[in-house]
C-alpha positions as CSV (number, residue, x, y, z in Angstrom):
1,M,-63.5,-57.2,12.8
2,V,-64.1,-53.4,13.1
3,A,-64.0,-51.4,9.9
4,T,-61.6,-48.6,9.9
5,A,-62.8,-45.1,9.0
6,N,-61.8,-43.7,5.7
7,L,-59.7,-40.5,5.6
8,Y,-62.8,-38.3,5.2
9,E,-64.3,-39.8,8.4
10,K,-61.0,-39.7,10.3
11,L,-60.6,-36.0,9.6
12,G,-64.1,-35.3,10.9
13,G,-66.4,-35.2,7.9
14,E,-67.7,-32.2,6.1
15,E,-67.9,-29.8,9.0
16,T,-64.2,-30.3,9.8
17,I,-63.2,-30.3,6.1
18,A,-65.0,-27.0,5.7
19,K,-63.0,-25.5,8.6
20,V,-59.7,-26.9,7.1
21,V,-60.5,-25.4,3.7
22,R,-61.2,-21.9,5.2
23,A,-57.9,-22.0,7.2
24,F,-56.1,-23.3,4.1
25,Y,-57.4,-20.4,1.9
26,E,-56.3,-17.9,4.6
27,K,-52.8,-19.1,4.0
28,V,-53.1,-19.2,0.2
29,L,-54.5,-15.7,0.1
30,A,-51.6,-14.4,2.2
31,D,-49.0,-16.0,-0.1
32,D,-47.9,-13.8,-3.0
33,T,-46.7,-16.9,-4.8
34,V,-50.3,-18.0,-5.4
35,N,-52.8,-15.4,-4.3
36,G,-52.9,-13.7,-7.7
37,F,-54.7,-16.8,-9.1
38,F,-57.7,-15.9,-6.8
39,A,-57.8,-12.2,-7.4
40,H,-61.2,-12.4,-9.2
41,T,-62.6,-15.5,-7.5
42,D,-65.7,-15.7,-5.4
43,M,-64.0,-17.2,-2.4
44,D,-67.2,-18.4,-0.6
45,K,-68.1,-20.3,-3.8
46,Q,-64.5,-21.5,-4.1
47,M,-64.4,-22.8,-0.5
48,R,-67.8,-24.6,-0.9
49,H,-66.5,-26.2,-4.1
50,Q,-63.2,-27.1,-2.5
51,T,-64.9,-28.6,0.5
52,A,-67.0,-30.8,-1.8
53,F,-63.9,-31.8,-3.9
54,I,-61.7,-32.6,-0.9
55,G,-64.6,-34.6,0.7
56,F,-65.0,-36.6,-2.5
57,A,-61.3,-37.2,-2.8
58,L,-61.0,-38.4,0.8
59,G,-64.0,-40.7,0.6
60,S,-67.2,-38.8,1.5
61,G,-69.2,-41.1,-0.8
62,R,-70.8,-38.2,-2.6
63,Q,-70.4,-37.8,-6.3
64,Y,-68.2,-34.9,-7.4
65,Q,-70.1,-32.5,-9.7
66,G,-67.3,-30.1,-10.6
67,K,-65.0,-29.7,-13.6
68,S,-62.2,-32.1,-14.2
69,M,-58.9,-30.9,-12.7
70,A,-57.5,-30.2,-16.2
71,K,-60.5,-28.2,-17.2
72,A,-60.6,-26.3,-13.9
73,H,-57.0,-25.2,-14.3
74,E,-57.1,-24.5,-18.0
75,G,-55.4,-21.3,-19.0
76,M,-53.7,-20.8,-15.6
77,N,-50.3,-22.2,-16.6
78,L,-49.6,-23.3,-13.1
79,Q,-46.0,-24.2,-12.5
80,P,-44.4,-26.6,-9.9
81,V,-43.7,-23.6,-7.6
82,H,-47.4,-22.9,-7.4
83,Y,-48.5,-26.5,-7.0
84,D,-45.8,-27.0,-4.2
85,A,-47.0,-23.9,-2.4
86,I,-50.6,-25.1,-2.4
87,V,-49.6,-28.6,-1.2
88,R,-47.4,-27.0,1.6
89,H,-50.3,-24.8,2.8
90,L,-52.6,-27.7,2.9
91,G,-50.1,-29.8,4.8
92,D,-49.5,-27.0,7.3
93,T,-53.2,-26.5,7.7
94,L,-53.8,-30.2,8.3
95,R,-51.0,-30.2,10.9
96,E,-52.7,-27.3,12.7
97,F,-55.9,-29.4,12.9
98,G,-54.0,-32.3,14.5
99,V,-53.9,-34.6,11.5
100,S,-51.2,-37.2,11.8
101,P,-48.1,-37.1,9.5
102,E,-49.2,-40.4,8.0
103,D,-52.7,-39.1,7.1
104,I,-51.1,-35.9,5.7
105,R,-48.9,-38.1,3.5
106,Q,-52.1,-39.9,2.3
107,V,-53.7,-36.6,1.3
108,A,-50.5,-35.5,-0.5
109,D,-50.3,-38.8,-2.3
110,K,-53.9,-38.3,-3.5
111,L,-53.1,-34.8,-4.6
112,N,-50.1,-36.0,-6.5
113,T,-52.2,-38.2,-8.6
114,L,-53.7,-35.0,-10.0
115,R,-50.5,-33.1,-10.5
116,D,-50.3,-33.7,-14.3
117,D,-53.9,-32.6,-14.7
118,I,-53.1,-29.3,-12.9
119,L,-49.7,-28.2,-14.1
120,Y,-48.9,-26.3,-17.4
121,K,-52.5,-26.0,-18.5
């Protein structure tokens, strides 16, 4: 029996995840719904951090060293419209990279487990 690749491996590992994250943030920074949250953010650092986080969430096997989602979003008072915009941009980006609709749903499902830790903080 052949083992199936986890989502991290299916998407192409860290190198591809880093490219996805860069393309994703291009969309985020062009969107007035959410770009204000990044006005004072070191985006290179943010992209490195996000690449590590997404890798961890998708099964890279590396330990995530960052803040909890609740702590990372504390004081931002993110609303559903903001969360939905981020998820939409990520889905659009993954589609552009040829990720299947099923795998995009898996990513969205993983993100949705964090929704309560992100909103209204």
